[in-house]
TORZA-720245 format. One record per residue: x, y, z of N, C-alpha, C in turn. Coordinates in pm, whole numbers, padded with zeros to 5 digits, always signed. Atoms other than C-alpha are relative to their C-alpha. Layout:
<recs>
XYZXYZXYZ
...
</recs>
This chain:
<recs>
+00090+00112-00026+06194-02617+02187-00059+00009+00140
+00049-00008-00138+06169-02566+02562-00105+00110+00015
+00095-00111-00009+05992-02232+02521-00136-00043-00060
+00123+00049+00063+05737-02391+02285-00070-00102+00090
+00059+00103-00085+05685-02685+02520-00065+00063+00124
+00058-00062-00119+05628-02466+02827-00121+00087-00035
+00119-00074+00047+05392-02242+02630-00116-00096-00022
+00103+00102+00022+05201-02553+02525-00055-00051+00134
+00045+00049-00131+05190-02682+02885-00091+00101+00070
+00082-00103-00063+05055-02352+03014-00137+00010-00063
+00128-00007+00070+04786-02334+02750-00082-00126+00020
+00069+00127-00020+04702-02702+02794-00068-00004+00138
+00058-00004-00135+04649-02658+03169-00117+00096+00006
+00108-00099+00003+04438-02348+03109-00123-00058-00070
+00110+00062+00074+04226-02540+02856-00069-00107+00085
+00058+00106-00084+04177-02836+03093-00083+00059+00114
+00075-00065-00108+04068-02604+03377-00129+00059-00055
+00119-00057+00062+03827-02426+03143-00100-00110-00036
+00091+00112+00030+03686-02763+03033-00069-00050+00127
+00059+00040-00127+03629-02855+03398-00110+00098+00040
+00102-00101-00031+03445-02527+03456-00120-00014-00093
+00109+00019+00095+03241-02591+03143-00087-00119+00042
+00076+00116-00044+03139-02934+03272-00084+00032+00123
+00074-00040-00119+03040-02791+03609-00114+00093-00038
+00105-00091+00047+02847-02515+03432-00114-00074-00066
+00104+00080+00065+02660-02771+03223-00085-00072+00103
+00075+00068-00106+02563-02965+03535-00092+00098+00071
+00083-00102-00066+02438-02645+03702-00118+00037-00088
+00109-00035+00092+02234-02554+03393-00105-00111-00005
+00094+00111+00004+02079-02900+03377-00081-00011+00129
+00071+00008-00128+01993-02904+03748-00101+00113+00013
+00093-00113-00008+01839-02556+03734-00117-00017-00097
+00107+00025+00096+01642-02651+03424-00100-00103+00051
+00090+00101-00058+01504-02962+03590-00079+00055+00118
+00070-00061-00113+01421-02768+03905-00111+00094-00047
+00101-00093+00052+01236-02503+03703-00121-00076-00052
+00112+00080+00050+01026-02778+03548-00072-00077+00110
+00058+00087-00101+00968-02989+03858-00062+00075+00118
+00049-00073-00117+00904-02723+04125-00151+00026-00006
+00146-00022+00000+00550-02634+04006-00080-00128+00029
+00072+00124-00027+00449-03001+04028+00015-00042+00145
-00025+00040-00138+00607-03057+04369-00066+00096+00098
+00054-00103-00089+00504-02730+04533-00116+00069-00071
+00114-00054+00074+00153-02648+04414-00038+00141+00043
+00042-00133-00047+00098-02335+04629+00090+00111-00052
-00094-00106+00039+00410-02122+04570+00097-00049-00108
-00091+00060+00097+00565-02338+04299+00028+00087-00120
-00019-00082+00120+00513-02096+04013+00096+00116+00029
-00088-00111-00037+00684-01808+04196+00143-00050+00016
-00132+00057-00019+00976-02025+04303+00059-00049-00131
-00045+00047+00130+00997-02179+03958+00046+00117-00087
-00040-00119+00077+01015-01831+03804+00137+00049+00046
-00130-00041-00052+01305-01743+04032+00109-00095-00049
-00098+00099+00049+01483-02065+03935+00020+00017-00150
-00012-00023+00144+01410-01987+03571+00092+00117-00031
-00092-00113+00017+01590-01653+03606+00143-00046+00024
-00132+00055-00025+01886-01835+03760+00046-00090-00115
-00030+00085+00116+01868-02085+03473+00047+00083-00118
-00038-00089+00110+01887-01800+03222+00142+00054+00021
-00133-00054-00031+02190-01647+03396+00106-00109-00015
-00095+00111+00009+02362-01987+03423+00022-00042-00145
-00013+00036+00141+02293-02061+03056+00088+00099-00074
-00085-00101+00063+02448-01733+02946+00146-00019+00041
-00136+00024-00048+02753-01804+03163+00059-00125-00064
-00048+00124+00064+02779-02157+03023+00038+00025-00146
-00031-00030+00140+02770-02024+02666+00132+00077-00012
-00128-00071+00000+03055-01784+02748+00115-00097+00028
-00102+00101-00029+03251-02073+02900+00026-00088-00121
-00013+00086+00118+03184-02286+02593+00082+00070-00109
-00076-00077+00099+03317-02011+02367+00147+00009+00040
-00138-00007-00050+03628-01976+02585+00072-00133-00019
-00060+00132+00016+03691-02351+02581+00034-00025-00146
-00026+00018+00144+03661-02357+02202+00120+00081-00044
-00113-00086+00035+03904-02067+02169+00131-00057+00054
-00120+00058-00060+04152-02225+02408+00041-00129-00070
-00032+00125+00069+04126-02558+02227+00073+00028-00132
-00067-00035+00126+04221-02393+01898+00145+00038+00027
-00138-00038-00035+04527-02236+02063+00084-00121+00038
-00073+00118-00044+04629-02562+02228+00026-00093-00118
-00015+00088+00116+04572-02757+01907+00111+00049-00093
-00105-00057+00086+04794-02520+01707+00137-00022+00064
-00128+00023-00067+05071-02538+01968+00037-00147+00000
-00023+00146+00005+05033-02918+01980+00052-00039-00137
-00042+00029+00137+05068-02931+01602+00145+00045-00022
-00138-00049+00013+05386-02717+01613+00097-00087+00079
-00085+00084-00084+05529-02926+01895+00023-00136-00064
-00013+00128+00069+05461-03249+01707+00092+00013-00120
-00088-00024+00115+05628-03102+01398+00146+00008+00042
-00139-00009-00049+05940-03014+01598+00050-00136+00045
-00041+00132-00046+05946-03360+01751+00028-00092-00118
-00019+00088+00116+05908-03534+01414+00126+00035-00078
-00122-00042+00069+06190-03329+01263+00122-00040+00082
-00112+00031-00089+06408-03400+01563+00048+00126+00067
-00039-00120-00073+06521-03162+01829+00133-00015+00073
-00129+00018-00066+06850-03308+01948+00113+00015-00103
-00116-00020+00087+07201-03263+01806+00078-00128-00025
-00070+00127+00023+07293-03631+01790+00006-00030-00149
-00015+00032+00142+07428-03738+01454-00034-00145-00028
+00035+00141+00018+07374-04108+01507-00143-00023+00052
+00136+00034-00043+07044-04283+01580-00010+00008+00152
+00017-00015-00145+06916-04191+01926-00147-00021+00037
+00135+00020-00051+06607-04232+02142-00052+00123+00075
+00039-00124-00069+06568-03870+02253-00148+00030-00016
+00141-00030+00026+06228-03826+02091-00089-00096+00077
+00080+00099-00072+06089-04150+02235+00007+00023+00150
-00016-00029-00144+06230-04066+02578-00081+00123+00041
+00076-00122-00030+06076-03718+02564-00149-00028+00001
+00142+00034+00005+05736-03855+02461-00042-00081+00123
+00031+00081-00119+05745-04112+02743+00000+00086+00126
-00007-00091-00115+05847-03843+02992-00126+00086+00009
+00118-00086+00002+05561-03614+02888-00125-00081+00034
+00115+00086-00030+05314-03902+02902-00005-00034+00149
-00004+00037-00142+05427-04009+03250-00025+00120+00091
+00006-00116-00090+05464-03663+03402-00129+00081-00016
+00112-00090+00025+05177-03472+03237-00125-00072-00052
+00115+00074+00054+04951-03742+03090-00042+00047-00139
+00028-00053+00134+04975-03587+02742+00070-00088-00101
-00057+00082+00106+05026-03802+02435+00048+00092-00111
-00057-00086+00104+05258-03629+02189+00017-00078-00129
-00003+00055+00135+05168-03787+01859-00114+00065-00078
+00098-00066+00087+04925-03707+01578-00144-00024+00040
+00138+00017-00045+04617-03809+01778-00051+00133+00056
+00058-00125-00052+04378-03542+01898+00017+00006+00151
-00013-00020-00144+04402-03397+02245-00128-00043+00069
+00120+00039-00073+04168-03523+02512-00020+00089+00119
</recs>
């Protein structure tokens, strides 16, 4: 159980970092796209040349963003599968107590407090 949980945590952190990079990439793409459109109107003399340079940067940033998006999707699938396995182990029970216990609830509360991850059948955020 511990090995599965730590594998899940590692993949979850990797996915969250990739999502952050994806968000930053999207902002860069949007800013470059707006600049490519607005520069010719603001700078009438050399605006077309500068806009072309920004358009090249926009193209490069868009390609990078698409690669990031693909990576985030791939990481999400991995995290989702590990989350599903972890939830299954939790629902079956992972302690050796024979009487009714609160190990599962305590573990879920611990993970929520320490890592901010909800371990139930809801989707990951």
